[in-house]
C-alpha positions as CSV (number, residue, x, y, z in Angstrom):
1,M,-0.1,0.1,0.1
2,S,2.6,2.5,1.0
3,E,4.5,2.5,-2.4
4,R,1.1,3.2,-4.3
5,L,0.3,5.9,-1.9
6,A,3.8,7.4,-2.3
7,A,3.2,7.3,-6.0
8,H,-0.2,9.0,-5.9
9,A,1.1,11.7,-3.5
10,Q,3.9,12.6,-5.8
11,R,1.7,12.7,-9.0
12,L,-1.1,14.6,-7.6
13,F,0.4,16.9,-5.1
14,G,4.2,16.8,-5.7
15,L,4.9,15.2,-2.3
16,T,7.7,12.9,-1.9
17,L,7.2,10.3,1.0
18,S,10.3,9.0,2.4
19,A,10.5,5.2,3.2
20,A,10.0,6.0,7.0
21,Q,6.8,7.9,6.1
22,Q,5.7,5.0,3.9
23,A,6.2,2.9,6.8
24,Q,4.1,5.1,9.1
25,F,1.3,5.1,6.7
26,A,1.3,1.4,6.5
27,R,1.3,1.1,10.3
28,Y,-1.5,3.7,10.6
29,A,-3.7,1.8,8.2
30,A,-3.0,-1.5,10.2
31,E,-3.8,0.2,13.5
32,L,-6.9,1.8,12.2
33,E,-8.3,-1.6,11.1
34,A,-7.3,-3.4,14.2
35,W,-9.0,-0.7,16.5
36,N,-12.0,-0.3,14.2
37,K,-12.7,-4.1,14.4
38,S,-12.3,-4.5,18.3
39,R,-12.4,-1.2,20.1
40,A,-13.8,1.8,18.4
41,N,-16.0,2.8,15.5
42,L,-13.4,5.0,13.6
43,T,-14.3,4.5,10.0
44,A,-16.8,3.1,7.7
45,I,-14.0,2.8,5.1
46,T,-12.1,-0.4,5.5
47,D,-10.7,-1.4,2.1
48,V,-7.0,-0.8,2.1
49,E,-7.0,1.1,-1.2
50,A,-10.1,3.2,-0.2
51,V,-8.2,4.1,3.2
52,E,-5.4,5.2,1.2
53,I,-7.3,7.4,-1.2
54,R,-10.4,8.6,0.9
55,H,-8.4,9.0,4.1
56,F,-4.7,9.6,3.6
57,L,-4.6,11.2,0.1
58,D,-7.6,13.3,0.9
59,S,-5.8,14.6,4.0
60,L,-2.6,15.3,2.3
61,S,-4.5,17.4,-0.4
62,L,-4.5,20.2,2.0
63,L,-0.6,20.4,1.5
64,S,-1.3,21.0,-2.3
65,A,-3.5,24.1,-1.5
66,L,-1.8,25.6,1.7
67,D,1.5,27.4,2.3
68,I,2.2,26.2,5.7
69,P,5.1,27.8,7.3
70,L,7.7,25.6,9.6
71,G,6.3,25.2,13.2
72,A,2.9,26.3,12.3
73,R,0.0,25.6,14.9
74,L,-2.6,23.4,13.5
75,I,-5.7,22.1,15.1
76,D,-7.9,19.4,13.5
77,V,-11.5,19.8,14.8
78,G,-13.6,16.6,15.1
79,T,-10.6,14.6,14.1
80,G,-12.1,11.1,14.5
81,G,-9.6,8.6,13.4
82,G,-7.0,11.3,12.9
83,F,-8.0,12.9,9.5
84,P,-6.6,15.1,8.3
85,G,-4.3,16.0,11.1
86,V,-2.1,12.7,11.5
87,P,-1.3,12.4,7.7
88,L,-0.4,16.0,7.7
89,K,1.9,15.5,10.8
90,I,3.6,12.4,9.2
91,V,4.6,14.5,6.2
92,R,5.2,17.6,8.1
93,P,6.7,16.6,11.4
94,D,7.5,20.2,12.2
95,L,3.7,21.1,12.7
96,R,2.5,21.8,16.2
97,L,-0.6,19.7,16.1
98,T,-3.7,19.6,18.3
99,L,-6.2,16.8,17.7
100,L,-9.7,17.8,19.0
101,E,-12.1,15.1,19.5
102,A,-15.2,14.6,21.8
103,T,-15.4,10.9,22.0
104,G,-13.2,9.3,24.6
105,K,-12.6,5.9,22.6
106,K,-11.3,8.0,19.6
107,I,-8.9,9.9,21.9
108,A,-7.7,6.5,23.2
109,F,-6.9,5.4,19.6
110,L,-5.1,8.7,18.8
111,Q,-3.1,8.5,21.9
112,H,-2.0,4.9,21.0
113,L,-1.4,6.0,17.5
114,A,0.9,8.9,18.3
115,G,2.9,6.6,20.3
116,V,3.4,3.7,17.7
117,L,4.0,6.3,15.0
118,A,6.5,8.1,17.2
119,L,4.8,11.5,16.5
120,A,6.4,14.4,18.7
121,D,4.4,17.6,19.7
122,V,0.9,16.2,19.4
123,Q,-1.7,17.6,21.8
124,L,-4.9,15.5,22.2
125,L,-7.9,17.5,23.4
126,N,-11.0,15.6,24.6
127,A,-13.6,18.2,24.2
128,R,-16.4,19.5,22.1
129,A,-15.6,22.3,19.6
130,E,-17.9,24.8,21.5
131,E,-16.1,24.1,24.6
132,A,-12.5,24.4,23.1
133,G,-13.4,27.8,21.4
134,Q,-13.8,29.2,24.8
135,M,-10.8,27.9,26.5
136,P,-8.3,30.6,27.0
137,D,-5.3,28.4,25.8
138,Q,-7.2,27.4,22.7
139,R,-9.1,30.4,21.5
140,E,-7.6,32.3,18.7
141,R,-4.3,30.6,19.0
142,Y,-4.0,28.7,15.7
143,D,-2.5,29.5,12.4
144,F,-4.6,26.8,10.7
145,V,-7.8,25.2,11.9
146,V,-9.0,22.3,9.6
147,A,-12.1,20.0,9.8
148,R,-13.4,17.3,7.5
149,A,-17.0,16.2,7.3
150,V,-17.9,17.6,10.7
151,A,-21.0,19.9,10.1
152,H,-22.9,22.1,7.6
153,M,-20.9,25.3,6.7
154,P,-22.9,27.8,8.8
155,V,-22.6,25.6,12.0
156,L,-18.9,24.5,11.2
157,M,-17.9,28.2,11.1
158,E,-18.9,28.7,14.6
159,Y,-16.8,25.7,15.6
160,L,-13.6,26.6,13.7
161,L,-13.2,30.5,13.5
162,P,-13.0,31.0,17.4
163,L,-9.9,28.8,17.4
164,A,-8.1,30.7,14.6
165,R,-5.9,33.6,15.2
166,V,-6.6,36.9,13.3
167,G,-4.7,36.3,10.1
168,G,-5.0,32.6,10.3
169,L,-6.8,30.3,8.0
170,C,-9.7,27.8,8.6
171,V,-10.1,24.9,6.0
172,A,-13.4,23.1,5.6
173,M,-13.0,19.8,3.6
174,K,-16.3,19.4,1.6
175,G,-17.9,17.6,-1.2
176,E,-19.8,18.8,-4.0
177,S,-22.1,21.1,-2.0
178,A,-19.0,23.3,-1.0
179,A,-20.1,26.4,-3.1
180,R,-23.7,26.3,-1.8
181,E,-22.8,25.6,1.8
182,T,-20.2,28.4,1.7
183,A,-23.0,30.9,0.3
184,E,-25.3,29.7,3.0
185,A,-22.6,30.6,5.7
186,A,-22.3,34.3,4.7
187,N,-24.2,35.5,7.8
188,A,-22.0,33.2,10.2
189,L,-18.8,34.6,8.4
190,R,-19.8,38.2,9.0
191,I,-20.5,37.7,12.6
192,L,-17.6,35.5,13.4
193,G,-14.9,37.5,11.6
194,G,-14.4,35.2,8.6
195,Q,-13.9,35.9,4.9
196,V,-13.9,33.4,2.0
197,A,-10.5,33.3,0.5
198,R,-11.1,30.6,-2.2
199,I,-12.5,27.1,-2.8
200,V,-9.9,24.8,-4.2
201,P,-11.3,21.6,-6.3
202,I,-9.6,18.3,-5.4
203,Q,-10.0,15.2,-7.7
204,L,-8.9,12.0,-6.0
205,P,-8.2,9.0,-8.1
206,A,-11.0,6.5,-8.6
207,V,-13.4,8.9,-6.7
208,A,-16.3,10.2,-8.8
209,E,-17.4,13.3,-6.8
210,L,-15.2,16.4,-6.7
211,H,-13.8,17.3,-3.2
212,H,-13.3,20.9,-2.3
213,L,-11.1,22.9,0.2
214,V,-13.1,25.8,1.5
215,L,-10.5,28.5,2.7
216,I,-11.8,31.0,5.1
217,Q,-9.5,33.8,6.4
218,K,-9.8,35.0,9.9
219,V,-10.1,38.8,9.3
220,A,-11.4,40.1,12.6
221,P,-11.6,38.9,16.1
222,T,-14.6,36.5,17.0
223,P,-16.9,38.1,19.6
224,R,-16.7,36.7,23.0
225,A,-20.3,35.3,22.8
226,Y,-19.1,32.7,20.2
227,P,-19.0,29.7,20.2
228,R,-22.2,29.3,22.0
229,K,-22.9,26.5,24.5
230,P,-22.5,22.9,23.2
231,G,-25.4,22.1,20.9
232,A,-26.5,25.6,20.3
233,P,-24.7,26.1,17.0
234,A,-26.4,23.0,15.5
235,K,-29.8,23.8,16.8
236,K,-29.9,27.4,15.8
237,P,-27.2,28.1,13.0
238,L,-26.1,31.7,12.6
């Protein structure tokens, strides 16, 4: 698997995976399969090639669209089985990564994974996004705030923007509804201090639907009232 992944990453995104990084991805896939079967519901995608494309390559697509400086602070909101944060960390070990996840079993997997993959400088945060966005050590601290398949854009913006510093970037990984959802989030962006930078289409091999990276610039501080209490953004989107 790792050699095929390396070939795809090079062809699609210009990324060169070392032998050590290929071994990390192979171990990641094995751990994901083992834990998914016995301990935690981490992914509905279990076929090896599908994991490679829909999880690993999809995560690495961010590196083709973002100019991430050395040592940047990045938080992955609702990371689940570690996507996109852990693949990014494998390829860019300099990243100061925080994995935010509300489910304890998934945090246990991520803690185990960080150990077996020897990933340094990874913070695990067992909390909801609404809680994290009000924590003094998390609020407006990140250069990049990323999320994949977490929520509809108007809701997602209330999860992500409070965590980004002014001048930072939020990235929502979306499917074919990206443009429509982004338009629907116009009011949330206005309130929360965000502005659409661009939407980047991503075509993955053997995947019919086009994926999109919605890049949102943080242009103003988020008012202290946001994010609201857990559950409120989803019940009454901005």
